[in-house]
N, C-alpha and C positions, 0 to 999 in steps of 0.2 A: 409541180414546177421545179422543185429541188432535184427531182430525179433526172432532169435534163443535164445536170452537171456531169453525169456519167458519159454523155455524148460529146459535150463541148468542153474544151480546156478553159481554165480561168486565167492562165498566164502562158505566154509564149515568149521565149527569149532565145537570142542567137548568141552562141559562145564566141570566144575570141577567134576560133577557127572558122566561124561562119555556119556551124551546124546548129540546127534548131533544137531547143529544149522545151518540151511542153509539160506543163503541170496540170494534172487532172485530179479529181478526188480519189482516183484509184492509185495514183503514183506519178512518178516523173518518167517521161519517155524521151529518149534521145535517138538521133539518127546516127547509128554506128555502122560503118561499112555499107551504107545504102539500105539498111534495114532499121525499122523502128523497134527499139528495144526498151523494155521497162527497166530502168536503172535503180529505182527506189520504189518500194511498195508502201502504200498508206492504208493498211488493213483497218485500223481503228477509225480513220476518217470515213472509209467506205461504209462500215457498219453504222456509224452515227448518221451518215447521209440517208441511208435507207430508213432508219428509225425516225429521223426528222421529217422525212417525206410522208411517213405514215400518220403523223400527228394531225395534220389537217384532214386527212381521210377519216380518221376516227371522229374528228370534230363534226363532220357531216352527219354521221349516224347518231349523234347525241341530240337530235332534233326535239325529243320529248322533254329534255331538261335544258332549257335555254340559258339559265344562269351558269350551269356547268359548261355549256358550249362557249359562252363568252369568256369564262375563266381559262378554258383550254386555248382559246384564240390568243389571249394575252400571253399565256405561257409559251405558245408556239412562236410568237413574235420575239420574246426574250431569248428563246433557245436558238432561233435563226440568227439573231444578232450575235450571240456568243459564238455560234458556229462560224459566222463570217470572220470574227476576230481570230478564231482558231485557224481558219484557212490562211488568213494573212500572216499569222505568226509562223505557220508551217512553211509557207512560200518564202518568207524572209530568211528563215533558217536554212532552207534548201539552196537559196541563191547566194547567200553570203553577202559580199560587198557590191553586188550588181545594183545599179540605180534603175528603178522602174520608170518607164515613160508611158505615155498614153497608148502608144502602138503595141506595148507589151501585153496589155490586158486582152484576154480572149472573150469570146461570146458568152462563156459561162458566168462571167462576173455580173451580167445583167439579170440573171435568174434569181439571185438572192433578194435584191430589192423588189423585183416583181412578185415574189412569193409573199413578202411582207405586205405589199400593196393589196394583193388579192385577199389576204387574211383580214386586213382593215376593211375592205369593201364587204366581206362576209359579215364582219361584226356590225357594220352599219345596217346591213339587211336584217340581221337578227334583232337589232334594237327596233327597227321599224316594224318587224313582226310582233314584238312585244307590245309596242304602242297600239297596233291594230287590234290585237287580242284584248287589251285593256279597254279600248273604246267599244268593242263589241260586247264585252261583259257589262259595261255601263248601260248599254241600250236594253239589255234584258231586264 
């Protein structure tokens, strides 16, 4: 879910001249002379985005150790929250004094809460699996 941030911007702003400025996890893109040009590069955010997207994938393959899977899920939620604050701070620093309004937020801003929601749903499923296994062990 986090990898969709590469496709969709999380902020879109129009300058005083009316040219759009788009902020993605890869950098800031502006329309200069009719062409979209990357004016600022976010290399570290790009790397962290890829690593953060791999954490839930690793969590899926920890199915034999459910307690570690649950801990990894909580760590993933905390990392995603810290990541979202980092994105907000980076956008605020890049924009300066521009006041953000609702129409400035891009589609990418939705994917961060959705990623957290899906991890919470996965954790609920893991807990129900643990309960099911404990009840099956009692029947033996």
